[in-house]
BAGUKE-365917 format. One line per 3 residues: number of its first residue (from 1); for each residue x, y, z of C-alpha. Coordinates in nm, 2 decimals, always signed. Last residue first. Layout:
REM residues N
NUM = X/Y/Z | ...
END
This chain:
REM residues 278
278 = +3.73/-2.08/-1.83 | +3.63/-2.40/-1.93 | +3.91/-2.66/-1.89
275 = +4.10/-2.82/-2.15 | +4.20/-3.15/-2.13 | +4.50/-3.36/-2.27
272 = +4.55/-3.77/-2.25 | +4.82/-3.93/-2.40 | +4.96/-4.24/-2.44
269 = +5.32/-4.37/-2.58 | +5.38/-4.71/-2.66 | +5.62/-4.66/-2.95
266 = +5.88/-4.46/-2.76 | +5.88/-4.08/-2.56 | +6.19/-3.93/-2.65
263 = +6.16/-4.04/-3.01 | +5.79/-4.03/-3.01 | +5.79/-3.68/-2.94
260 = +6.00/-3.61/-3.26 | +5.78/-3.89/-3.44 | +5.46/-3.68/-3.36
257 = +5.20/-3.84/-3.14 | +4.92/-3.95/-3.31 | +4.59/-3.74/-3.28
254 = +4.26/-3.82/-3.18 | +4.05/-3.52/-3.07 | +3.74/-3.48/-2.87
251 = +3.48/-3.21/-2.87 | +3.26/-3.21/-2.53 | +2.87/-3.29/-2.57
248 = +2.92/-3.66/-2.44 | +3.16/-3.58/-2.18 | +3.13/-3.91/-1.97
245 = +3.05/-4.18/-2.27 | +3.26/-4.01/-2.48 | +3.58/-4.09/-2.22
242 = +3.55/-4.40/-2.27 | +3.56/-4.42/-2.63 | +3.87/-4.19/-2.67
239 = +4.00/-4.44/-2.39 | +3.94/-4.74/-2.68 | +4.01/-4.55/-2.95
236 = +4.35/-4.51/-2.77 | +4.41/-4.87/-2.69 | +4.35/-4.91/-3.10
233 = +4.60/-4.69/-3.16 | +4.89/-4.85/-2.98 | +5.16/-4.78/-3.24
230 = +5.24/-4.40/-3.06 | +4.91/-4.24/-2.88 | +4.70/-3.97/-2.84
227 = +4.34/-3.86/-2.68 | +4.25/-3.48/-2.69 | +4.00/-3.33/-2.51
224 = +3.83/-2.97/-2.52 | +3.58/-2.77/-2.29 | +3.55/-2.94/-1.97
221 = +3.37/-2.79/-1.73 | +3.31/-3.09/-1.43 | +3.67/-3.21/-1.43
218 = +3.73/-3.56/-1.20 | +3.65/-3.79/-1.51 | +3.97/-3.68/-1.69
215 = +4.21/-3.81/-1.43 | +3.98/-4.15/-1.38 | +4.00/-4.24/-1.74
212 = +4.40/-4.14/-1.72 | +4.46/-4.37/-1.38 | +4.24/-4.64/-1.53
209 = +4.50/-4.65/-1.87 | +4.78/-4.68/-1.59 | +4.59/-4.93/-1.43
206 = +4.58/-5.14/-1.76 | +4.97/-5.08/-1.86 | +5.04/-5.24/-1.49
203 = +5.18/-5.11/-1.13 | +5.12/-4.76/-1.19 | +5.33/-4.45/-1.10
200 = +5.22/-4.08/-1.03 | +5.27/-3.74/-1.16 | +5.61/-3.71/-1.24
197 = +5.70/-3.39/-1.44 | +5.81/-3.31/-1.76 | +5.86/-2.91/-1.76
194 = +5.79/-2.62/-1.95 | +5.55/-2.48/-1.69 | +5.40/-2.79/-1.69
191 = +5.39/-3.13/-1.88 | +5.28/-3.45/-1.70 | +5.38/-3.82/-1.66
188 = +5.25/-4.14/-1.58 | +5.52/-4.42/-1.53 | +5.40/-4.77/-1.60
185 = +5.63/-4.94/-1.36 | +5.73/-5.33/-1.39 | +6.07/-5.20/-1.32
182 = +6.08/-4.84/-1.33 | +6.22/-4.79/-0.94 | +6.53/-4.60/-1.01
179 = +6.41/-4.44/-1.30 | +6.18/-4.25/-1.12 | +6.37/-3.99/-0.97
176 = +6.42/-3.83/-1.31 | +6.08/-3.72/-1.36 | +6.18/-3.38/-1.27
173 = +6.33/-3.35/-1.61 | +6.34/-3.67/-1.86 | +6.43/-3.45/-2.18
170 = +6.81/-3.58/-2.22 | +6.71/-3.77/-2.52 | +6.86/-4.09/-2.32
167 = +6.62/-4.04/-2.03 | +6.30/-3.97/-2.25 | +6.38/-4.30/-2.44
164 = +6.45/-4.55/-2.13 | +6.16/-4.40/-1.91 | +5.95/-4.74/-2.05
161 = +5.56/-4.79/-2.10 | +5.51/-4.49/-2.10 | +5.17/-4.28/-1.97
158 = +5.17/-3.90/-2.02 | +4.92/-3.66/-1.87 | +4.84/-3.30/-2.00
155 = +4.64/-3.06/-1.83 | +4.54/-2.71/-1.98 | +4.37/-2.44/-1.80
152 = +4.67/-2.26/-1.69 | +4.75/-2.19/-2.06 | +4.40/-2.06/-2.14
149 = +4.39/-1.73/-1.97 | +4.73/-1.61/-2.08 | +4.64/-1.72/-2.43
146 = +4.33/-1.57/-2.45 | +4.53/-1.23/-2.35 | +4.75/-1.26/-2.60
143 = +4.50/-1.34/-2.90 | +4.33/-1.02/-2.77 | +4.63/-0.81/-2.75
140 = +4.72/-0.93/-3.15 | +4.38/-0.87/-3.27 | +4.08/-1.09/-3.32
137 = +3.91/-1.16/-3.64 | +3.68/-1.40/-3.63 | +3.96/-1.60/-3.78
134 = +4.20/-1.51/-3.50 | +3.97/-1.63/-3.24 | +3.92/-1.98/-3.38
131 = +4.32/-1.97/-3.45 | +4.37/-1.88/-3.05 | +4.15/-2.20/-2.91
128 = +4.37/-2.43/-3.20 | +4.70/-2.32/-3.07 | +4.57/-2.41/-2.70
125 = +4.45/-2.71/-2.81 | +4.81/-2.82/-3.00 | +4.99/-2.71/-2.73
122 = +4.86/-2.95/-2.51 | +4.82/-3.16/-2.79 | +5.17/-3.27/-2.75
119 = +5.38/-3.00/-2.60 | +5.32/-2.71/-2.31 | +5.50/-2.40/-2.21
116 = +5.35/-2.21/-2.50 | +5.65/-2.01/-2.55 | +5.47/-1.75/-2.76
113 = +5.62/-1.53/-3.05 | +5.46/-1.18/-3.23 | +5.55/-1.10/-3.54
110 = +5.44/-0.77/-3.67 | +5.51/-0.77/-4.06 | +5.80/-0.63/-4.30
107 = +5.99/-0.86/-4.57 | +6.35/-0.96/-4.53 | +6.32/-1.15/-4.17
104 = +6.61/-1.27/-4.04 | +6.51/-1.08/-3.71 | +6.21/-1.25/-3.70
101 = +6.42/-1.61/-3.73 | +6.64/-1.56/-3.42 | +6.32/-1.55/-3.24
98 = +6.18/-1.85/-3.41 | +6.48/-2.00/-3.33 | +6.45/-1.94/-2.96
95 = +6.13/-2.11/-2.97 | +6.29/-2.41/-3.11 | +6.56/-2.45/-2.88
92 = +6.34/-2.76/-2.71 | +6.20/-2.88/-2.39 | +6.30/-2.55/-2.19
89 = +6.17/-2.32/-2.44 | +5.85/-2.53/-2.43 | +5.68/-2.58/-2.82
86 = +5.59/-2.30/-3.01 | +5.29/-2.03/-3.07 | +5.37/-1.82/-3.33
83 = +5.16/-1.53/-3.40 | +5.15/-1.31/-3.75 | +5.03/-0.96/-3.84
80 = +5.05/-0.78/-4.13 | +4.94/-1.06/-4.37 | +4.96/-1.13/-4.73
77 = +5.33/-1.11/-4.85 | +5.42/-1.18/-4.48 | +5.28/-1.51/-4.49
74 = +5.62/-1.58/-4.71 | +5.84/-1.39/-4.51 | +5.76/-1.59/-4.18
71 = +5.86/-1.90/-4.38 | +6.15/-1.80/-4.47 | +6.24/-1.65/-4.15
68 = +6.16/-1.98/-3.97 | +6.39/-2.22/-4.18 | +6.63/-1.96/-4.19
65 = +6.65/-1.98/-3.80 | +6.69/-2.37/-3.81 | +6.44/-2.60/-3.71
62 = +6.45/-2.76/-3.39 | +6.62/-3.11/-3.39 | +6.56/-3.51/-3.29
59 = +6.77/-3.81/-3.27 | +6.70/-4.15/-3.37 | +6.81/-4.50/-3.24
56 = +7.01/-4.69/-3.53 | +6.94/-5.07/-3.46 | +6.61/-5.02/-3.59
53 = +6.30/-5.24/-3.54 | +6.13/-5.08/-3.26 | +6.18/-4.69/-3.42
50 = +6.12/-4.79/-3.74 | +5.78/-4.95/-3.66 | +5.71/-4.64/-3.50
47 = +5.85/-4.39/-3.76 | +5.68/-4.59/-4.06 | +5.34/-4.59/-3.82
44 = +5.37/-4.20/-3.75 | +5.45/-4.03/-4.08 | +5.85/-3.93/-4.16
41 = +5.86/-3.68/-4.45 | +5.56/-3.49/-4.31 | +5.50/-3.56/-4.00
38 = +5.88/-3.43/-3.87 | +6.09/-3.35/-4.16 | +6.30/-3.58/-4.23
35 = +6.71/-3.66/-4.20 | +6.90/-3.94/-4.29 | +7.30/-3.95/-4.18
32 = +7.23/-4.17/-3.83 | +6.82/-4.17/-3.82 | +6.78/-3.79/-3.80
29 = +6.42/-3.66/-3.66 | +6.31/-3.31/-3.78 | +6.11/-3.00/-3.64
26 = +5.81/-2.92/-3.91 | +5.67/-2.57/-3.93 | +5.29/-2.57/-3.93
23 = +5.09/-2.26/-4.03 | +4.72/-2.27/-3.90 | +4.44/-2.21/-4.17
20 = +4.17/-2.33/-3.87 | +4.02/-2.58/-4.13 | +4.31/-2.69/-4.29
17 = +4.53/-2.72/-3.97 | +4.20/-2.92/-3.81 | +4.23/-3.13/-4.12
14 = +4.54/-3.23/-4.09 | +4.53/-3.32/-3.70 | +4.75/-3.08/-3.46
11 = +5.01/-3.26/-3.31 | +5.16/-2.95/-3.14 | +5.47/-3.15/-3.20
8 = +5.47/-3.01/-3.57 | +5.53/-2.68/-3.51 | +5.31/-2.34/-3.47
5 = +5.21/-2.04/-3.68 | +4.89/-1.81/-3.65 | +4.77/-1.60/-3.93
2 = +4.63/-1.27/-3.75 | +4.34/-1.09/-3.98
END
């Protein structure tokens, strides 16, 4: 059986990680000289509270090649094939560190690495699709085919109450054009081909949430949905309830945005991800 590996930015709920036997390698969040493993040593609630109150603004970093090599070697004691699906290469050094990690391995194992070109639960839903097929016995080639078919069918939209965190972290990409008109604006961003891009702007938070709902409602054949939040779980649950009313048979996953992404998105991030049927 192929073992599936991803990183903490996929925002996978813990029960899904266990159920689908996914190995998750954490990125890191730094508050000054203090370093924490994303989602493992720094949970969402504590992180977002600290983000809002701390005078020290956090930074983030990818795992080292050695960290990847260690995990791959451990998995190689029980598995002959590994597939790693990681955060978009244009957004992070994570994928490149994984490539270097494979070169440092001491054990023999076939390892295939994939740049998801996505993040958050866009990446997460992709990993879930692949992990389910891996558990059913799919080969590496079959899993690669699933990935190539799935990525074009994944749509991520994110609303923020400010672009300052994204701009400060240098991950703003094509959304840079929004900075000049961000006063009283709730921007809505997308992720495509590994880049953050501007989708639209709304004049209030309520309109931004309505826009996310309307965006999802336009899809007719939906395989899975995800709603993600920062420090605003009630808002996310309300949106999830609205989406469930129009997609009652579609699995919907509610997930907390990882501290690594929260560092760049801010505490009031709200995201939806749609996976279309093949």
